[in-house]
C-alpha positions in Angstrom: 48.2 -222.5 -117.0 49.4 -220.7 -113.9 52.3 -218.3 -114.0 55.7 -219.6 -113.0 56.9 -216.4 -111.3 60.5 -217.5 -110.7 60.8 -218.1 -114.5 59.2 -214.8 -115.3 61.5 -212.3 -113.6 63.6 -210.0 -115.8 67.4 -210.4 -116.0 67.7 -207.2 -114.0 65.4 -208.4 -111.3 67.2 -211.7 -111.1 70.5 -209.8 -110.7 69.2 -208.1 -107.5 70.2 -209.8 -104.3 67.6 -210.3 -101.6 68.0 -208.3 -98.4 70.7 -209.9 -96.2 69.0 -212.1 -93.6 71.3 -210.9 -90.8 69.5 -207.5 -90.8 66.3 -209.0 -89.5 68.2 -211.2 -87.0 70.3 -208.2 -85.8 67.2 -206.3 -84.8 66.3 -208.8 -82.0 66.4 -207.1 -78.6 68.8 -209.6 -77.2 71.4 -208.8 -79.9 73.9 -206.0 -79.6 73.9 -204.9 -83.3 76.7 -203.1 -85.0 75.2 -204.0 -88.3 72.7 -201.2 -89.1 74.3 -198.3 -91.0 71.6 -195.9 -89.9 71.3 -192.8 -87.8 70.2 -192.9 -84.2 66.6 -191.8 -83.7 67.6 -190.1 -80.5 69.4 -187.3 -82.5 66.4 -186.6 -84.9 65.2 -183.0 -84.4 61.7 -184.2 -83.5 60.3 -181.0 -82.2 61.6 -179.0 -85.2 60.1 -181.5 -87.6 56.7 -181.5 -85.7 56.6 -177.7 -85.8 57.5 -177.7 -89.5 54.6 -179.9 -90.4 52.2 -177.9 -88.3 53.2 -174.7 -89.9 52.7 -176.0 -93.4 49.4 -177.7 -92.7 48.0 -174.7 -90.9 48.5 -172.4 -93.9 45.9 -173.0 -96.6 48.2 -171.9 -99.4 51.2 -173.9 -98.2 49.2 -177.1 -97.6 47.6 -176.9 -101.0 51.1 -176.7 -102.5 52.4 -179.4 -100.2 49.7 -181.9 -101.0 49.6 -181.3 -104.8 51.7 -182.6 -107.7 54.9 -180.6 -108.3 57.8 -180.3 -110.7 60.2 -183.3 -110.6 63.2 -181.1 -109.9 61.9 -180.1 -106.5 60.9 -177.2 -104.3 62.7 -174.0 -105.5 63.1 -172.7 -102.0 64.8 -175.8 -100.8 67.0 -176.0 -103.9 68.0 -172.4 -103.2 69.0 -173.3 -99.6 71.0 -176.2 -100.9 72.8 -173.9 -103.3 73.8 -171.6 -100.4 74.9 -174.6 -98.4 77.1 -175.8 -101.2 78.4 -172.3 -101.7 79.6 -172.3 -98.1 81.7 -175.4 -99.1 83.2 -173.6 -102.1 80.8 -175.1 -104.7 79.1 -172.6 -107.0 75.7 -173.8 -108.3 72.3 -172.4 -109.0 68.9 -174.1 -108.4 69.1 -175.2 -112.1 72.0 -177.4 -111.1 70.1 -179.2 -108.4 67.4 -181.9 -108.4 65.8 -183.2 -105.2 65.6 -186.9 -104.8 64.0 -189.5 -102.5 67.3 -189.8 -100.5 70.8 -190.4 -101.9 69.7 -193.9 -102.9 67.4 -192.6 -105.6 70.1 -190.2 -106.8 72.3 -193.3 -107.3 69.5 -195.1 -109.1 69.0 -192.1 -111.4 72.8 -192.1 -112.2 72.6 -195.7 -113.1 69.6 -195.2 -115.3 71.2 -192.2 -116.9 74.6 -193.6 -117.7 74.7 -197.4 -117.7 73.7 -199.9 -120.5 73.9 -203.6 -119.9 77.5 -204.7 -120.0 79.0 -201.3 -119.5 82.0 -200.9 -117.1 81.5 -199.0 -113.9 84.5 -198.2 -111.7 84.1 -198.5 -107.9 86.5 -198.8 -105.0 87.0 -202.1 -103.3 85.4 -202.0 -100.9 82.5 -199.7 -101.6 78.9 -199.0 -100.4 77.1 -202.3 -100.9 73.7 -200.7 -101.4 75.3 -198.7 -104.3 76.3 -202.0 -105.9 72.8 -203.3 -105.4 71.4 -200.1 -107.0 73.7 -200.2 -110.0 73.1 -203.9 -110.5 69.6 -203.2 -111.8 71.3 -201.8 -115.0 73.6 -204.8 -115.4 77.0 -203.3 -115.5 80.4 -205.0 -115.1 82.7 -203.6 -112.4 86.2 -202.4 -112.5 87.5 -202.4 -108.9 90.1 -200.0 -107.5 91.6 -201.2 -104.2 91.1 -198.9 -101.3 92.3 -199.2 -97.7 94.5 -197.9 -95.0 97.3 -197.3 -97.5 95.0 -195.1 -99.6 93.6 -195.5 -103.1 95.7 -197.7 -105.4 96.5 -195.3 -108.2 98.4 -197.9 -110.2 95.1 -199.7 -110.6 93.1 -196.5 -110.8 95.1 -195.2 -113.7 94.6 -198.5 -115.7 90.9 -198.6 -114.9 90.2 -195.0 -115.8 92.3 -195.2 -119.0 89.8 -197.9 -120.1 87.0 -195.2 -119.9 84.3 -196.8 -117.7 80.9 -195.1 -117.8 81.8 -193.4 -114.5 83.9 -193.6 -111.3 81.9 -193.9 -108.0 83.5 -192.7 -104.8 82.6 -191.8 -101.2 85.4 -189.3 -100.3 84.4 -188.6 -96.7 84.1 -191.3 -94.0 83.4 -194.0 -96.5 80.7 -196.6 -96.0 82.0 -199.2 -95.1 85.6 -198.3 -94.0 85.2 -194.9 -92.4 88.3 -193.8 -94.5 88.6 -190.5 -96.2 90.4 -189.5 -99.4 93.1 -187.0 -98.8 93.2 -183.7 -100.8 96.1 -185.2 -103.0 94.0 -188.3 -103.7 91.0 -186.3 -104.7 93.1 -184.1 -107.0 94.8 -187.1 -108.6 91.5 -189.0 -109.1 90.0 -185.9 -110.7 93.0 -185.4 -113.0 92.7 -189.0 -114.3 88.9 -188.6 -114.9 89.4 -185.3 -116.8 92.3 -186.7 -118.8 90.2 -189.6 -120.1 86.8 -188.0 -120.2 85.2 -190.1 -117.4 82.4 -188.7 -115.2 83.1 -188.9 -111.5 80.2 -189.5 -109.1 80.9 -188.1 -105.6 78.7 -189.5 -102.9 78.9 -187.0 -100.0 76.3 -188.5 -97.8 78.5 -188.4 -94.7 80.4 -185.2 -95.5 78.8 -183.2 -92.7 79.5 -185.8 -90.0 83.1 -184.7 -89.2 84.2 -185.1 -85.5 87.9 -184.4 -85.7 90.6 -183.4 -88.1 90.4 -180.6 -90.7 87.7 -180.6 -93.5 88.9 -181.7 -96.9 87.7 -179.9 -100.0 85.0 -181.8 -101.9 86.0 -183.2 -105.3 83.2 -181.0 -106.8 84.7 -177.9 -105.4 88.2 -178.9 -106.6 86.8 -179.6 -110.1 85.1 -176.2 -110.2 88.3 -174.4 -109.1 90.2 -176.0 -112.0 87.5 -175.4 -114.6 86.3 -179.0 -114.7 83.1 -178.7 -112.6 81.1 -180.4 -115.3 83.1 -183.6 -114.7 81.5 -184.3 -111.3 78.1 -185.4 -110.3 77.6 -184.5 -106.6 75.2 -186.4 -104.4 74.1 -185.5 -100.8 71.2 -186.2 -98.5 69.5 -185.0 -95.3 69.1 -188.6 -94.2 72.3 -188.5 -92.0 71.7 -185.0 -90.7 68.0 -184.6 -90.2 66.1 -187.9 -90.6 66.2 -190.7 -93.2 62.5 -191.4 -93.1 61.7 -188.0 -94.8 63.5 -189.3 -97.9 65.0 -186.0 -99.1 68.3 -185.9 -100.8 69.8 -184.1 -103.8 72.0 -184.4 -106.8 73.9 -181.5 -108.3 75.2 -181.5 -111.9 75.3 -179.5 -115.1 71.9 -178.2 -116.3 71.7 -180.7 -119.3 72.2 -183.5 -116.9 69.6 -182.2 -114.5 67.1 -181.8 -117.3 67.5 -185.5 -118.3 67.4 -186.6 -114.7 64.1 -184.7 -114.2 62.6 -186.7 -117.1 63.9 -189.9 -115.6 62.5 -189.0 -112.1 59.2 -188.0 -113.6 58.8 -191.6 -115.0 59.9 -193.1 -111.6 57.9 -191.3 -108.9 56.9 -187.9 -110.4 58.5 -186.0 -107.5 59.8 -186.3 -104.0 57.1 -185.6 -101.3 56.6 -181.8 -101.3 55.3 -181.9 -97.8 58.6 -183.5 -96.7 60.6 -181.1 -98.7 58.8 -178.2 -97.0 59.5 -179.7 -93.6 63.2 -180.3 -94.3 63.5 -176.7 -95.5 62.1 -175.3 -92.3 64.3 -177.5 -90.1 67.4 -176.6 -92.2 66.6 -172.9 -91.9 66.2 -173.1 -88.2 69.7 -173.9 -86.8 70.9 -176.6 -89.1 74.6 -176.1 -88.2 73.9 -176.2 -84.5 71.8 -179.4 -84.9 74.5 -181.1 -87.0 77.0 -180.2 -84.2 74.9 -182.0 -81.7 74.6 -185.0 -83.9 78.4 -185.1 -84.4 78.9 -184.8 -80.6 76.8 -187.9 -80.0 78.5 -189.9 -82.7 81.9 -188.8 -81.7 81.5 -190.0 -78.2 80.3 -193.4 -79.5 83.2 -193.7 -81.9 85.6 -193.0 -79.0 83.8 -195.6 -76.9 84.1 -198.2 -79.7 87.7 -197.5 -80.4 88.5 -197.7 -76.6 86.6 -201.1 -76.4 88.5 -202.4 -79.4 91.8 -201.5 -77.9 90.8 -203.3 -74.6 89.3 -206.5 -76.0 90.3 -207.3 -79.6 92.9 -209.9 -80.4 96.1 -208.3 -81.4 95.9 -209.8 -84.9 92.8 -207.7 -85.6 93.2 -204.2 -87.0 90.7 -201.4 -87.6 90.3 -197.9 -88.9 90.1 -194.7 -86.8 87.6 -192.5 -88.7 87.5 -188.8 -88.3 83.7 -188.9 -88.8 80.8 -190.8 -90.2 79.2 -193.9 -88.8 81.6 -196.8 -89.4 84.7 -198.6 -88.3 86.2 -201.3 -90.5 87.9 -204.4 -89.0 90.5 -206.5 -90.8 91.1 -210.0 -89.5 93.8 -212.6 -90.5 93.6 -213.8 -94.1 92.3 -217.2 -93.2 89.1 -215.9 -91.4 85.8 -215.7 -93.3 83.4 -213.3 -91.5 80.4 -214.3 -93.6 79.7 -217.8 -92.3 81.0 -216.7 -88.8 78.2 -214.2 -88.5 75.6 -216.9 -87.7 77.6 -218.0 -84.7 78.2 -214.4 -83.7 74.5 -213.7 -83.6 73.2 -217.0 -82.2 75.9 -217.8 -79.6 77.6 -214.4 -78.8 74.5 -212.2 -79.4 76.4 -209.6 -81.5 76.0 -208.6 -85.1 78.2 -207.0 -87.8 78.1 -206.6 -91.6 80.4 -209.1 -93.4 82.9 -207.2 -95.5 82.5 -209.3 -98.6 79.2 -207.6 -99.3 81.1 -204.4 -100.0 83.4 -205.9 -102.7 82.1 -206.2 -106.3 85.0 -208.6 -107.0 84.2 -211.1 -104.2 87.2 -210.2 -102.0 87.1 -209.0 -98.4 86.2 -212.2 -96.7 88.4 -211.4 -93.7 86.8 -208.0 -93.1 83.7 -206.6 -91.4 81.9 -203.3 -90.8 80.8 -202.0 -87.4 78.5 -199.1 -86.9 78.7 -197.2 -83.6 75.8 -194.8 -84.4 72.8 -196.5 -82.7 74.6 -198.2 -79.7 75.3 -196.4 -76.4 78.6 -196.7 -74.7 77.6 -199.4 -72.3 76.2 -201.6 -75.1 79.3 -200.9 -77.2 81.5 -202.2 -74.4 79.5 -205.3 -74.0 79.1 -205.9 -77.7 82.8 -205.5 -78.5 83.8 -207.8 -75.7 81.4 -210.4 -77.1 82.7 -209.9 -80.6 86.3 -210.3 -79.4 85.3 -213.6 -77.7 83.6 -214.7 -80.9 86.7 -214.0 -83.0 88.9 -215.9 -80.5 86.5 -218.8 -80.7 86.9 -219.1 -84.5 90.7 -219.1 -84.2 91.7 -215.5 -84.4 95.0 -215.3 -82.5 95.3 -213.1 -79.4 98.9 -212.3 -80.2 100.6 -210.5 -83.0 101.5 -207.0 -84.2 98.6 -204.6 -84.0 98.5 -201.6 -86.3 95.5 -199.3 -85.8 95.2 -197.3 -89.0 94.1 -193.7 -89.4 90.9 -192.5 -91.1 92.8 -190.4 -93.6 95.9 -191.9 -95.2 98.2 -190.1 -97.7 98.3 -191.6 -101.2 
């Protein structure tokens, strides 16, 4: 008797959604794609990466270490650099508080594996990073959603949700994927107060933290927690994917030592350790002008953000609104309530040759049908202009009114 594979998958596997088909379509050369939430290869420090690999592989001792098995927590020298990097951002940690991961995505997976049993409640913003939802879904949680948008975080809902003691609260405080919005200092402090009051862990995803183009930096939730004596409350996640290169798959998680010890055991069972060769390469790139490199990256993305905002002002129907992020990779569009951007995407790609991410993917509660995410990271100014013009024409073709009251919202809104 042959195996019926579709009947053999686990409940966890069946809960996982397949990759959205628009990602493959959006990669066609005739499509102006604002769909990919990825860094632009043109800003990767190629020469520094090449030299780093050459240095490691040319040294017999280093290459033996780089190509051998290693502890799951990661390369001590890179963890030490990360501790110094975090210290410059007012977070006090040692290498014992840090585990290196295969990107921030694995850090999220480890958090899910560490904290979630089937049926547990997990609190997320609505919207949130859809790949985080996909990752947590493997552990079969239920979601409590806290509305988040241009008016800020809804603390009426947040207080109710956190009082019910979910397994953790997951937030992206800086230039959130998908909205580009950032939590204000007051919002961060209030969210932390609620988590401390009810004994709920807070998972801070700081993947975009370094990509600030304008405005004043806002203290991380981890740093706020430490300053108030509640540092243990926060699990902090970051990555080199947005600053150096995502293909190297090097990120990190910082938490209390007992958390790191358990995560090391979980990582050992998953992939033993993150590539030591890649860790060594990242360390050398980070040691050789990391701040200057990030400044160049931010300059590139800042110009593209400005080009997209200008094109939106020129071409979008007045009933469409959008965020004005101070950093990151994304701008979030809100259309009239009767518009559904998910089925409209097919027409956008096939007839207007432009792609976006439907907003509904980023809502665990099924809302957000009239929203979409645009990424400006991988598109130059000329293609941004052409793509936004096409997108505006597409919206008008599906009935989005060209007249109304436009309110462009800021990337950081008081609570």
